[in-house]
N, CA, C and O atoms as a Tripos MOL2 file, in Angstrom:
@<TRIPOS>MOLECULE
protein
  240   239    60     0     0
PROTEIN
NO_CHARGES

@<TRIPOS>ATOM
      1 N          11.3380   75.3900  -55.0480 N.3       1 UNK1
      2 CA         10.4850   76.1730  -54.8030 C.3       1 UNK1
      3 C           9.1200   75.7630  -53.9930 C.2       1 UNK1
      4 O           8.5950   74.6550  -54.0930 O.2       1 UNK1
      5 N           8.6690   76.7470  -53.2420 N.am      2 UNK2
      6 CA          7.1850   76.2640  -52.2810 C.3       2 UNK2
      7 C           6.2460   76.4630  -53.0280 C.2       2 UNK2
      8 O           6.3960   77.0580  -54.0950 O.2       2 UNK2
      9 N           5.0210   75.9740  -52.5880 N.am      3 UNK3
     10 CA          3.8210   75.9760  -52.9060 C.3       3 UNK3
     11 C           2.9020   75.8210  -51.8560 C.2       3 UNK3
     12 O           3.0780   75.2040  -50.8060 O.2       3 UNK3
     13 N           1.5790   76.6370  -52.3530 N.am      4 UNK4
     14 CA          0.4990   76.9330  -51.3010 C.3       4 UNK4
     15 C          -1.2000   76.3430  -51.9500 C.2       4 UNK4
     16 O          -1.7700   76.6450  -52.9980 O.2       4 UNK4
     17 N          -1.4860   75.7330  -51.2090 N.am      5 UNK5
     18 CA         -2.9130   75.1290  -52.0210 C.3       5 UNK5
     19 C          -4.0870   74.8610  -50.8520 C.2       5 UNK5
     20 O          -3.8170   74.5510  -49.6910 O.2       5 UNK5
     21 N          -5.2270   75.0100  -51.2980 N.am      6 UNK6
     22 CA         -6.4320   74.7380  -50.2600 C.3       6 UNK6
     23 C          -7.0720   73.0980  -50.4940 C.2       6 UNK6
     24 O          -7.3830   72.6930  -51.6140 O.2       6 UNK6
     25 N          -7.1580   72.5510  -49.6770 N.am      7 UNK7
     26 CA         -7.6270   71.2810  -49.5930 C.3       7 UNK7
     27 C          -8.9270   71.1270  -49.2170 C.2       7 UNK7
     28 O          -9.0400   71.2670  -47.9990 O.2       7 UNK7
     29 N         -10.1760   70.8460  -49.8940 N.am      8 UNK8
     30 CA        -11.8260   70.6780  -49.0580 C.3       8 UNK8
     31 C         -11.6320   69.4090  -48.6900 C.2       8 UNK8
     32 O         -11.1530   68.4350  -49.2710 O.2       8 UNK8
     33 N         -12.2440   69.6430  -47.2540 N.am      9 UNK9
     34 CA        -12.8180   68.1960  -47.0110 C.3       9 UNK9
     35 C         -14.3260   68.2220  -46.2830 C.2       9 UNK9
     36 O         -14.7940   69.2930  -45.8960 O.2       9 UNK9
     37 N         -14.8260   67.3480  -46.1750 N.am     10 UNK10
     38 CA        -16.2640   67.0970  -45.6090 C.3      10 UNK10
     39 C         -16.1670   66.5720  -44.2390 C.2      10 UNK10
     40 O         -15.4180   65.6430  -43.9360 O.2      10 UNK10
     41 N         -17.0570   67.2820  -43.2910 N.am     11 UNK11
     42 CA        -16.7810   66.8180  -42.0340 C.3      11 UNK11
     43 C         -18.0120   65.9220  -42.0460 C.2      11 UNK11
     44 O         -18.8370   66.0020  -42.9560 O.2      11 UNK11
     45 N         -18.1520   64.9450  -40.8860 N.am     12 UNK12
     46 CA        -18.9980   63.6660  -40.2770 C.3      12 UNK12
     47 C         -20.5920   64.2890  -40.8290 C.2      12 UNK12
     48 O         -21.5100   63.6710  -41.3680 O.2      12 UNK12
     49 N         -20.5030   65.5330  -40.5110 N.am     13 UNK13
     50 CA        -21.8920   66.3650  -40.3380 C.3      13 UNK13
     51 C         -22.4440   66.8120  -41.6300 C.2      13 UNK13
     52 O         -23.6210   67.1080  -41.8360 O.2      13 UNK13
     53 N         -21.2660   66.8350  -42.6620 N.am     14 UNK14
     54 CA        -21.5240   67.0290  -43.8820 C.3      14 UNK14
     55 C         -21.2460   68.7230  -44.2580 C.2      14 UNK14
     56 O         -21.3980   69.2590  -45.3560 O.2      14 UNK14
     57 N         -20.8680   69.2500  -43.1820 N.am     15 UNK15
     58 CA        -20.3840   70.6520  -43.7410 C.3      15 UNK15
     59 C         -18.8410   70.5030  -44.5150 C.2      15 UNK15
     60 O         -18.0880   69.5470  -44.3310 O.2      15 UNK15
     61 N         -18.6080   71.4480  -45.2460 N.am     16 UNK16
     62 CA        -17.5000   71.5250  -46.0050 C.3      16 UNK16
     63 C         -16.4870   72.5320  -44.8830 C.2      16 UNK16
     64 O         -16.9710   73.3060  -44.0580 O.2      16 UNK16
     65 N         -15.0510   72.3050  -45.0860 N.am     17 UNK17
     66 CA        -13.9690   72.7550  -44.2590 C.3      17 UNK17
     67 C         -12.8030   72.7760  -45.4840 C.2      17 UNK17
     68 O         -12.6340   72.0380  -46.4550 O.2      17 UNK17
     69 N         -12.1110   73.9100  -45.0110 N.am     18 UNK18
     70 CA        -10.7980   74.2070  -45.9590 C.3      18 UNK18
     71 C          -9.5620   74.3540  -45.3230 C.2      18 UNK18
     72 O          -9.3860   75.2080  -44.4540 O.2      18 UNK18
     73 N          -8.7210   73.6010  -45.6860 N.am     19 UNK19
     74 CA         -7.5790   73.0230  -44.8510 C.3      19 UNK19
     75 C          -6.3580   74.1560  -46.1750 C.2      19 UNK19
     76 O          -6.3940   73.9690  -47.3910 O.2      19 UNK19
     77 N          -5.6250   75.0010  -45.6340 N.am     20 UNK20
     78 CA         -4.4820   75.5070  -46.3700 C.3      20 UNK20
     79 C          -3.5510   75.0690  -46.0250 C.2      20 UNK20
     80 O          -3.1800   75.2880  -44.8720 O.2      20 UNK20
     81 N          -2.6720   74.1320  -47.0450 N.am     21 UNK21
     82 CA         -1.2900   73.6310  -46.8620 C.3      21 UNK21
     83 C          -0.4280   74.0010  -47.6950 C.2      21 UNK21
     84 O          -0.7700   74.4890  -48.7720 O.2      21 UNK21
     85 N           1.1470   73.8000  -47.2680 N.am     22 UNK22
     86 CA          2.2570   74.1860  -47.7490 C.3      22 UNK22
     87 C           3.2730   73.1680  -47.6320 C.2      22 UNK22
     88 O           3.3710   72.2420  -46.8270 O.2      22 UNK22
     89 N           4.0620   73.5470  -48.6650 N.am     23 UNK23
     90 CA          5.4430   72.8080  -48.8170 C.3      23 UNK23
     91 C           6.4100   73.8890  -48.8790 C.2      23 UNK23
     92 O           6.1380   75.0120  -49.3030 O.2      23 UNK23
     93 N           7.9690   73.3890  -48.2850 N.am     24 UNK24
     94 CA          8.6610   74.5360  -48.1300 C.3      24 UNK24
     95 C          10.0220   74.2860  -49.3060 C.2      24 UNK24
     96 O          10.7390   75.1440  -49.8200 O.2      24 UNK24
     97 N          10.0390   72.9860  -49.4580 N.am     25 UNK25
     98 CA         11.4250   72.5060  -50.2660 C.3      25 UNK25
     99 C          10.7790   71.5390  -51.4020 C.2      25 UNK25
    100 O          11.2590   70.4240  -51.6050 O.2      25 UNK25
    101 N           9.7700   71.9850  -52.0610 N.am     26 UNK26
    102 CA          9.7900   71.1330  -53.4200 C.3      26 UNK26
    103 C           8.7950   69.8140  -53.2670 C.2      26 UNK26
    104 O           8.0990   69.6270  -52.2700 O.2      26 UNK26
    105 N           8.8290   69.1390  -54.1420 N.am     27 UNK27
    106 CA          8.0580   68.0880  -54.0510 C.3      27 UNK27
    107 C           8.0650   66.9700  -52.8490 C.2      27 UNK27
    108 O           7.1170   66.2940  -52.4510 O.2      27 UNK27
    109 N           9.3300   66.9810  -52.4260 N.am     28 UNK28
    110 CA          9.7830   66.2880  -51.3510 C.3      28 UNK28
    111 C           9.7720   66.9710  -50.1590 C.2      28 UNK28
    112 O          10.2050   66.3560  -49.1850 O.2      28 UNK28
    113 N           9.4010   68.0340  -50.0090 N.am     29 UNK29
    114 CA          9.4900   68.4430  -48.6520 C.3      29 UNK29
    115 C           8.2700   67.9230  -47.7110 C.2      29 UNK29
    116 O           7.2350   67.4140  -48.1400 O.2      29 UNK29
    117 N           8.5550   68.1240  -46.4910 N.am     30 UNK30
    118 CA          7.3650   67.7410  -45.6980 C.3      30 UNK30
    119 C           5.9760   68.9310  -46.2350 C.2      30 UNK30
    120 O           6.0630   70.0960  -46.6220 O.2      30 UNK30
    121 N           5.1590   68.3300  -46.1080 N.am     31 UNK31
    122 CA          3.7690   69.4790  -45.8510 C.3      31 UNK31
    123 C           3.3110   69.7700  -44.2260 C.2      31 UNK31
    124 O           3.2210   69.1300  -43.1780 O.2      31 UNK31
    125 N           3.1040   71.0440  -44.6760 N.am     32 UNK32
    126 CA          2.8300   71.8070  -43.3770 C.3      32 UNK32
    127 C           1.0290   72.4960  -43.5260 C.2      32 UNK32
    128 O           0.4740   72.8610  -44.5630 O.2      32 UNK32
    129 N           0.5090   72.4890  -42.2230 N.am     33 UNK33
    130 CA         -0.8360   72.8890  -42.3670 C.3      33 UNK33
    131 C          -0.9650   74.6190  -41.7800 C.2      33 UNK33
    132 O          -0.4180   74.9850  -40.7400 O.2      33 UNK33
    133 N          -1.5730   75.2980  -42.4350 N.am     34 UNK34
    134 CA         -1.2840   76.8290  -41.7910 C.3      34 UNK34
    135 C          -3.1730   77.1530  -41.5220 C.2      34 UNK34
    136 O          -3.7370   78.2420  -41.6280 O.2      34 UNK34
    137 N          -3.8300   75.7460  -41.1440 N.am     35 UNK35
    138 CA         -5.1600   75.9480  -40.7880 C.3      35 UNK35
    139 C          -6.1180   75.4770  -41.2890 C.2      35 UNK35
    140 O          -6.1220   75.4070  -42.5180 O.2      35 UNK35
    141 N          -7.2840   74.9790  -40.5290 N.am     36 UNK36
    142 CA         -8.4670   74.8470  -41.3460 C.3      36 UNK36
    143 C          -9.5860   75.6260  -41.1500 C.2      36 UNK36
    144 O          -9.9050   75.8640  -39.9850 O.2      36 UNK36
    145 N         -10.3220   76.1240  -42.1560 N.am     37 UNK37
    146 CA        -11.1960   77.3980  -41.9980 C.3      37 UNK37
    147 C         -12.7080   77.1480  -42.4550 C.2      37 UNK37
    148 O         -12.9870   76.2100  -43.2010 O.2      37 UNK37
    149 N         -13.5090   77.8910  -42.0470 N.am     38 UNK38
    150 CA        -14.6370   77.7980  -42.4780 C.3      38 UNK38
    151 C         -15.2680   78.3120  -43.9900 C.2      38 UNK38
    152 O         -16.1430   77.7380  -44.6390 O.2      38 UNK38
    153 N         -14.7260   79.2630  -44.2550 N.am     39 UNK39
    154 CA        -15.2090   79.8020  -45.5580 C.3      39 UNK39
    155 C         -13.9750   79.7280  -46.4560 C.2      39 UNK39
    156 O         -12.8500   79.9390  -46.0020 O.2      39 UNK39
    157 N         -14.2370   79.3770  -47.9370 N.am     40 UNK40
    158 CA        -13.3880   79.6090  -48.8770 C.3      40 UNK40
    159 C         -12.8140   80.8310  -48.7610 C.2      40 UNK40
    160 O         -11.5930   80.7720  -48.9020 O.2      40 UNK40
    161 N         -13.3130   82.0970  -48.5210 N.am     41 UNK41
    162 CA        -12.8200   83.0750  -48.9180 C.3      41 UNK41
    163 C         -11.8000   83.6530  -47.8160 C.2      41 UNK41
    164 O         -10.8950   84.4660  -48.0040 O.2      41 UNK41
    165 N         -12.2580   82.8950  -46.3760 N.am     42 UNK42
    166 CA        -10.8250   83.3590  -45.1580 C.3      42 UNK42
    167 C          -9.8030   82.3180  -45.8360 C.2      42 UNK42
    168 O          -8.6430   82.6990  -45.9920 O.2      42 UNK42
    169 N         -10.1490   81.0970  -46.2230 N.am     43 UNK43
    170 CA         -9.1270   80.2250  -46.9680 C.3      43 UNK43
    171 C          -8.1180   81.0480  -47.8600 C.2      43 UNK43
    172 O          -6.9900   81.2770  -47.4250 O.2      43 UNK43
    173 N          -8.4800   81.4580  -49.0010 N.am     44 UNK44
    174 CA         -7.7550   82.4110  -49.8480 C.3      44 UNK44
    175 C          -7.1210   83.5890  -49.0960 C.2      44 UNK44
    176 O          -6.0350   83.9950  -49.5110 O.2      44 UNK44
    177 N          -7.6360   84.1310  -48.1220 N.am     45 UNK45
    178 CA         -6.9670   85.2470  -47.4510 C.3      45 UNK45
    179 C          -5.4770   84.7340  -46.6640 C.2      45 UNK45
    180 O          -4.4310   85.3570  -46.4830 O.2      45 UNK45
    181 N          -5.8670   83.3520  -46.2990 N.am     46 UNK46
    182 CA         -4.9690   82.8500  -45.4030 C.3      46 UNK46
    183 C          -3.7950   82.1060  -46.3410 C.2      46 UNK46
    184 O          -2.6110   82.0340  -46.0110 O.2      46 UNK46
    185 N          -4.3250   81.6080  -47.4900 N.am     47 UNK47
    186 CA         -3.1040   81.3810  -48.6440 C.3      47 UNK47
    187 C          -2.3310   82.5500  -48.9280 C.2      47 UNK47
    188 O          -1.1160   82.6590  -48.7700 O.2      47 UNK47
    189 N          -3.1910   83.4910  -49.3980 N.am     48 UNK48
    190 CA         -2.2200   84.8840  -49.7800 C.3      48 UNK48
    191 C          -1.1920   85.2060  -48.7910 C.2      48 UNK48
    192 O          -0.0530   85.5020  -49.1530 O.2      48 UNK48
    193 N          -1.6760   85.1460  -47.0610 N.am     49 UNK49
    194 CA         -0.5170   85.5520  -46.3880 C.3      49 UNK49
    195 C           0.5430   84.6880  -46.0460 C.2      49 UNK49
    196 O           1.6140   85.0440  -45.5540 O.2      49 UNK49
    197 N           0.1810   83.4670  -46.3450 N.am     50 UNK50
    198 CA          1.1990   82.2200  -46.1850 C.3      50 UNK50
    199 C           2.1350   82.4780  -47.2940 C.2      50 UNK50
    200 O           3.2890   82.0550  -47.2160 O.2      50 UNK50
    201 N           1.7050   83.1720  -48.3690 N.am     51 UNK51
    202 CA          2.4020   82.9570  -49.7430 C.3      51 UNK51
    203 C           3.5050   84.0740  -49.4560 C.2      51 UNK51
    204 O           4.7080   83.9530  -49.6870 O.2      51 UNK51
    205 N           2.8240   85.2550  -48.8720 N.am     52 UNK52
    206 CA          3.6150   86.4430  -48.5180 C.3      52 UNK52
    207 C           4.8860   86.1780  -47.7470 C.2      52 UNK52
    208 O           6.0330   86.3950  -48.1370 O.2      52 UNK52
    209 N           4.4300   85.5840  -46.3880 N.am     53 UNK53
    210 CA          5.3790   85.2120  -45.5830 C.3      53 UNK53
    211 C           6.6790   84.3540  -46.2040 C.2      53 UNK53
    212 O           7.8470   84.7290  -46.0970 O.2      53 UNK53
    213 N           6.2590   83.1770  -46.8480 N.am     54 UNK54
    214 CA          7.0480   82.5160  -47.3130 C.3      54 UNK54
    215 C           7.9580   83.2180  -48.3580 C.2      54 UNK54
    216 O           9.1150   82.8070  -48.4510 O.2      54 UNK54
    217 N           7.6160   84.0700  -49.0210 N.am     55 UNK55
    218 CA          8.5510   84.7900  -50.1650 C.3      55 UNK55
    219 C           9.4380   85.9330  -49.3690 C.2      55 UNK55
    220 O          10.3320   86.5500  -49.9480 O.2      55 UNK55
    221 N           9.1020   86.1500  -47.9890 N.am     56 UNK56
    222 CA          9.9190   87.2180  -47.5500 C.3      56 UNK56
    223 C          10.6000   86.3420  -46.4740 C.2      56 UNK56
    224 O          11.3210   86.8720  -45.6280 O.2      56 UNK56
    225 N          10.4330   85.3150  -46.4890 N.am     57 UNK57
    226 CA         11.5100   84.1300  -45.6620 C.3      57 UNK57
    227 C          11.1580   84.2170  -43.9870 C.2      57 UNK57
    228 O          11.9290   84.0530  -43.0410 O.2      57 UNK57
    229 N           9.9420   84.4850  -43.9850 N.am     58 UNK58
    230 CA          9.3390   84.5830  -42.4150 C.3      58 UNK58
    231 C           8.6140   83.4710  -42.2170 C.2      58 UNK58
    232 O           7.7240   83.5660  -41.3720 O.2      58 UNK58
    233 N           8.7350   82.5740  -42.6950 N.am     59 UNK59
    234 CA          7.8960   81.2050  -42.4120 C.3      59 UNK59
    235 C           7.8270   80.3510  -41.3600 C.2      59 UNK59
    236 O           6.8960   79.6070  -41.0520 O.2      59 UNK59
    237 N           9.2780   80.5680  -40.6260 N.am     60 UNK60
    238 CA          9.4450   79.6870  -39.7500 C.3      60 UNK60
    239 C           9.4590   80.1010  -38.4680 C.2      60 UNK60
    240 O           9.6190   79.2870  -37.5580 O.2      60 UNK60
@<TRIPOS>BOND
     1     1     2 1
     2     2     3 1
     3     3     4 2
     4     3     5 am
     5     5     6 1
     6     6     7 1
     7     7     8 2
     8     7     9 am
     9     9    10 1
    10    10    11 1
    11    11    12 2
    12    11    13 am
    13    13    14 1
    14    14    15 1
    15    15    16 2
    16    15    17 am
    17    17    18 1
    18    18    19 1
    19    19    20 2
    20    19    21 am
    21    21    22 1
    22    22    23 1
    23    23    24 2
    24    23    25 am
    25    25    26 1
    26    26    27 1
    27    27    28 2
    28    27    29 am
    29    29    30 1
    30    30    31 1
    31    31    32 2
    32    31    33 am
    33    33    34 1
    34    34    35 1
    35    35    36 2
    36    35    37 am
    37    37    38 1
    38    38    39 1
    39    39    40 2
    40    39    41 am
    41    41    42 1
    42    42    43 1
    43    43    44 2
    44    43    45 am
    45    45    46 1
    46    46    47 1
    47    47    48 2
    48    47    49 am
    49    49    50 1
    50    50    51 1
    51    51    52 2
    52    51    53 am
    53    53    54 1
    54    54    55 1
    55    55    56 2
    56    55    57 am
    57    57    58 1
    58    58    59 1
    59    59    60 2
    60    59    61 am
    61    61    62 1
    62    62    63 1
    63    63    64 2
    64    63    65 am
    65    65    66 1
    66    66    67 1
    67    67    68 2
    68    67    69 am
    69    69    70 1
    70    70    71 1
    71    71    72 2
    72    71    73 am
    73    73    74 1
    74    74    75 1
    75    75    76 2
    76    75    77 am
    77    77    78 1
    78    78    79 1
    79    79    80 2
    80    79    81 am
    81    81    82 1
    82    82    83 1
    83    83    84 2
    84    83    85 am
    85    85    86 1
    86    86    87 1
    87    87    88 2
    88    87    89 am
    89    89    90 1
    90    90    91 1
    91    91    92 2
    92    91    93 am
    93    93    94 1
    94    94    95 1
    95    95    96 2
    96    95    97 am
    97    97    98 1
    98    98    99 1
    99    99   100 2
   100    99   101 am
   101   101   102 1
   102   102   103 1
   103   103   104 2
   104   103   105 am
   105   105   106 1
   106   106   107 1
   107   107   108 2
   108   107   109 am
   109   109   110 1
   110   110   111 1
   111   111   112 2
   112   111   113 am
   113   113   114 1
   114   114   115 1
   115   115   116 2
   116   115   117 am
   117   117   118 1
   118   118   119 1
   119   119   120 2
   120   119   121 am
   121   121   122 1
   122   122   123 1
   123   123   124 2
   124   123   125 am
   125   125   126 1
   126   126   127 1
   127   127   128 2
   128   127   129 am
   129   129   130 1
   130   130   131 1
   131   131   132 2
   132   131   133 am
   133   133   134 1
   134   134   135 1
   135   135   136 2
   136   135   137 am
   137   137   138 1
   138   138   139 1
   139   139   140 2
   140   139   141 am
   141   141   142 1
   142   142   143 1
   143   143   144 2
   144   143   145 am
   145   145   146 1
   146   146   147 1
   147   147   148 2
   148   147   149 am
   149   149   150 1
   150   150   151 1
   151   151   152 2
   152   151   153 am
   153   153   154 1
   154   154   155 1
   155   155   156 2
   156   155   157 am
   157   157   158 1
   158   158   159 1
   159   159   160 2
   160   159   161 am
   161   161   162 1
   162   162   163 1
   163   163   164 2
   164   163   165 am
   165   165   166 1
   166   166   167 1
   167   167   168 2
   168   167   169 am
   169   169   170 1
   170   170   171 1
   171   171   172 2
   172   171   173 am
   173   173   174 1
   174   174   175 1
   175   175   176 2
   176   175   177 am
   177   177   178 1
   178   178   179 1
   179   179   180 2
   180   179   181 am
   181   181   182 1
   182   182   183 1
   183   183   184 2
   184   183   185 am
   185   185   186 1
   186   186   187 1
   187   187   188 2
   188   187   189 am
   189   189   190 1
   190   190   191 1
   191   191   192 2
   192   191   193 am
   193   193   194 1
   194   194   195 1
   195   195   196 2
   196   195   197 am
   197   197   198 1
   198   198   199 1
   199   199   200 2
   200   199   201 am
   201   201   202 1
   202   202   203 1
   203   203   204 2
   204   203   205 am
   205   205   206 1
   206   206   207 1
   207   207   208 2
   208   207   209 am
   209   209   210 1
   210   210   211 1
   211   211   212 2
   212   211   213 am
   213   213   214 1
   214   214   215 1
   215   215   216 2
   216   215   217 am
   217   217   218 1
   218   218   219 1
   219   219   220 2
   220   219   221 am
   221   221   222 1
   222   222   223 1
   223   223   224 2
   224   223   225 am
   225   225   226 1
   226   226   227 1
   227   227   228 2
   228   227   229 am
   229   229   230 1
   230   230   231 1
   231   231   232 2
   232   231   233 am
   233   233   234 1
   234   234   235 1
   235   235   236 2
   236   235   237 am
   237   237   238 1
   238   238   239 1
   239   239   240 2
@<TRIPOS>SUBSTRUCTURE
     1 UNK1         2 RESIDUE 1 A UNK
     2 UNK2         6 RESIDUE 1 A UNK
     3 UNK3        10 RESIDUE 1 A UNK
     4 UNK4        14 RESIDUE 1 A UNK
     5 UNK5        18 RESIDUE 1 A UNK
     6 UNK6        22 RESIDUE 1 A UNK
     7 UNK7        26 RESIDUE 1 A UNK
     8 UNK8        30 RESIDUE 1 A UNK
     9 UNK9        34 RESIDUE 1 A UNK
    10 UNK10       38 RESIDUE 1 A UNK
    11 UNK11       42 RESIDUE 1 A UNK
    12 UNK12       46 RESIDUE 1 A UNK
    13 UNK13       50 RESIDUE 1 A UNK
    14 UNK14       54 RESIDUE 1 A UNK
    15 UNK15       58 RESIDUE 1 A UNK
    16 UNK16       62 RESIDUE 1 A UNK
    17 UNK17       66 RESIDUE 1 A UNK
    18 UNK18       70 RESIDUE 1 A UNK
    19 UNK19       74 RESIDUE 1 A UNK
    20 UNK20       78 RESIDUE 1 A UNK
    21 UNK21       82 RESIDUE 1 A UNK
    22 UNK22       86 RESIDUE 1 A UNK
    23 UNK23       90 RESIDUE 1 A UNK
    24 UNK24       94 RESIDUE 1 A UNK
    25 UNK25       98 RESIDUE 1 A UNK
    26 UNK26      102 RESIDUE 1 A UNK
    27 UNK27      106 RESIDUE 1 A UNK
    28 UNK28      110 RESIDUE 1 A UNK
    29 UNK29      114 RESIDUE 1 A UNK
    30 UNK30      118 RESIDUE 1 A UNK
    31 UNK31      122 RESIDUE 1 A UNK
    32 UNK32      126 RESIDUE 1 A UNK
    33 UNK33      130 RESIDUE 1 A UNK
    34 UNK34      134 RESIDUE 1 A UNK
    35 UNK35      138 RESIDUE 1 A UNK
    36 UNK36      142 RESIDUE 1 A UNK
    37 UNK37      146 RESIDUE 1 A UNK
    38 UNK38      150 RESIDUE 1 A UNK
    39 UNK39      154 RESIDUE 1 A UNK
    40 UNK40      158 RESIDUE 1 A UNK
    41 UNK41      162 RESIDUE 1 A UNK
    42 UNK42      166 RESIDUE 1 A UNK
    43 UNK43      170 RESIDUE 1 A UNK
    44 UNK44      174 RESIDUE 1 A UNK
    45 UNK45      178 RESIDUE 1 A UNK
    46 UNK46      182 RESIDUE 1 A UNK
    47 UNK47      186 RESIDUE 1 A UNK
    48 UNK48      190 RESIDUE 1 A UNK
    49 UNK49      194 RESIDUE 1 A UNK
    50 UNK50      198 RESIDUE 1 A UNK
    51 UNK51      202 RESIDUE 1 A UNK
    52 UNK52      206 RESIDUE 1 A UNK
    53 UNK53      210 RESIDUE 1 A UNK
    54 UNK54      214 RESIDUE 1 A UNK
    55 UNK55      218 RESIDUE 1 A UNK
    56 UNK56      222 RESIDUE 1 A UNK
    57 UNK57      226 RESIDUE 1 A UNK
    58 UNK58      230 RESIDUE 1 A UNK
    59 UNK59      234 RESIDUE 1 A UNK
    60 UNK60      238 RESIDUE 1 A UNK
């Protein structure tokens, strides 16, 4: 089962960035990035989109 999550990081300047990550093959699968975004709203939208693509089998 694949999972998608949002990781928060702080830049050198002190701004927050949101990294959308996912795995395709469970705990030991490689971690992929779906992009780094400026706002949490955009990150949540991207997370939903990635979940839909994985569910449809169009992730590669």
